[in-house]
C-alpha positions as CSV (number, residue, x, y, z in Angstrom):
1,M,6.5,-22.6,-21.6
2,R,9.2,-23.3,-18.6
3,V,11.4,-20.5,-16.7
4,D,13.7,-20.3,-14.0
5,A,10.4,-18.2,-11.6
6,I,7.4,-16.0,-11.8
7,V,7.5,-12.6,-10.0
8,V,4.0,-10.8,-9.7
9,L,4.9,-6.6,-9.7
10,G,2.8,-5.2,-7.1
11,G,1.6,-7.5,-5.1
12,R,-2.0,-6.7,-6.4
13,E,-5.4,-8.4,-6.3
14,N,-5.5,-9.3,-9.7
15,R,-2.2,-10.3,-10.2
16,V,-1.4,-12.6,-7.6
17,P,-4.2,-15.3,-9.0
18,V,-2.1,-15.1,-12.0
19,G,1.0,-16.1,-11.0
20,L,-0.2,-18.4,-8.9
21,R,-2.3,-20.7,-11.6
22,L,1.2,-20.6,-13.6
23,Y,3.1,-22.1,-10.4
24,E,0.0,-24.1,-9.7
25,E,1.0,-25.7,-13.9
26,G,4.4,-26.4,-13.0
27,V,5.9,-23.8,-15.0
28,A,8.4,-22.2,-12.0
29,P,9.6,-24.0,-9.3
30,V,9.7,-20.3,-7.5
31,L,6.9,-18.0,-6.9
32,L,7.9,-14.1,-6.0
33,V,5.7,-11.6,-5.0
34,F,6.1,-8.3,-4.6
35,N,4.2,-6.3,-2.1
36,A,5.0,-3.5,0.7
37,S,5.1,-5.3,3.1
38,G,7.3,-8.4,2.4
39,A,5.1,-10.5,3.9
40,G,2.9,-13.2,2.9
41,D,1.5,-16.5,4.3
42,D,2.6,-19.0,1.8
43,D,5.8,-20.9,1.8
44,H,6.3,-18.3,-1.4
45,M,8.6,-16.2,-2.0
46,Y,7.9,-12.1,-0.7
47,E,9.4,-8.8,-1.2
48,R,9.0,-4.9,-0.5
49,P,11.6,-3.6,-3.4
50,D,13.4,-0.6,-2.2
51,P,11.9,1.6,-4.1
52,Y,8.6,0.1,-4.2
53,T,8.5,1.4,-7.8
54,T,8.7,-1.1,-11.1
55,R,12.1,0.6,-11.2
56,G,13.3,-1.1,-7.5
57,E,10.9,-4.2,-8.5
58,A,13.8,-4.7,-11.5
59,R,16.5,-4.9,-9.5
60,A,15.6,-7.2,-7.0
61,I,14.9,-9.9,-10.1
62,A,18.2,-9.2,-11.0
63,R,19.5,-9.4,-8.1
64,L,17.6,-12.3,-6.5
65,A,18.1,-13.6,-10.7
66,H,22.4,-13.2,-9.3
67,Q,21.7,-14.8,-6.6
68,H,19.2,-17.8,-7.0
69,G,21.3,-18.8,-10.2
70,W,17.9,-17.7,-12.0
71,G,18.9,-17.1,-16.4
72,S,14.7,-16.9,-16.9
73,V,11.7,-15.6,-15.3
74,V,7.8,-14.8,-15.9
75,V,6.4,-11.2,-15.0
76,V,2.9,-11.1,-14.1
77,T,0.7,-7.4,-14.1
78,S,-1.7,-6.1,-15.2
79,G,-2.1,-5.8,-19.3
80,Y,-1.7,-2.2,-19.3
81,H,1.2,-2.0,-17.4
82,V,2.9,-4.6,-19.5
83,P,4.9,-2.8,-22.3
84,R,6.3,-0.1,-19.5
85,A,7.5,-3.2,-17.2
86,R,8.7,-5.3,-20.0
87,L,11.3,-2.4,-20.9
88,I,12.3,-1.0,-17.8
89,V,12.5,-4.8,-15.9
90,G,14.8,-5.7,-19.9
91,R,16.6,-3.3,-18.7
92,A,17.8,-4.5,-15.2
93,F,18.0,-8.4,-15.8
94,D,19.4,-9.4,-19.5
95,G,17.6,-12.6,-18.7
96,E,15.0,-14.2,-20.5
97,V,11.9,-12.4,-19.7
98,Q,8.4,-13.8,-20.6
99,M,5.2,-11.1,-19.6
100,V,2.3,-12.2,-18.5
101,G,-0.8,-9.4,-18.6
102,A,-3.0,-9.9,-15.4
103,P,-6.6,-8.8,-16.5
104,S,-7.6,-5.4,-15.4
105,W,-10.6,-4.5,-12.2
106,R,-12.5,-1.6,-14.6
107,L,-13.4,0.7,-11.7
108,R,-9.0,1.3,-12.0
109,L,-8.4,1.0,-15.5
110,P,-8.9,5.0,-16.7
111,L,-7.2,5.8,-14.1
112,D,-4.3,3.4,-14.2
113,L,-4.1,3.1,-18.6
114,A,-3.7,7.5,-17.5
115,T,-0.5,6.6,-15.1
116,E,0.6,4.1,-17.4
117,V,1.4,6.9,-20.0
118,V,1.9,9.3,-18.0
119,K,4.8,6.8,-16.7
120,G,5.2,5.3,-19.5
121,A,6.6,8.6,-21.8
122,W,8.9,9.4,-19.0
123,A,11.0,6.0,-19.3
124,L,11.5,6.8,-23.1
125,T,12.1,10.1,-22.6
126,L,14.9,9.5,-19.8
127,G,15.9,6.5,-20.3
128,R,14.9,5.5,-17.1
129,A,11.0,4.7,-14.9
130,P,10.3,6.8,-12.4
């Protein structure tokens, strides 16, 4: 797998190591992490999307891809979030999108799954996501 950029959604602690591993393996020359502050302590790209949602991240991916000439990305998110994220990113970005699911935290998983079901239904019903 070789793409133009690796994108980590939400900057969660379970997702960033997966993005870093892919970067170190040479999957892409760019690692972009979305987080609440838009800042990081290394040379990778950090951004706070507006709004700070999956939809906002998808729009930022499309904007940054256009600015930097990216035609392909790997999106890293939690495994349970992959289907909805694929749908939303695919609506915003017309390039090649590959998804990589990061392992979920077991203690948080029941709440995350319940929330994801509601958000997924919303995205499918209305054609957009919150």
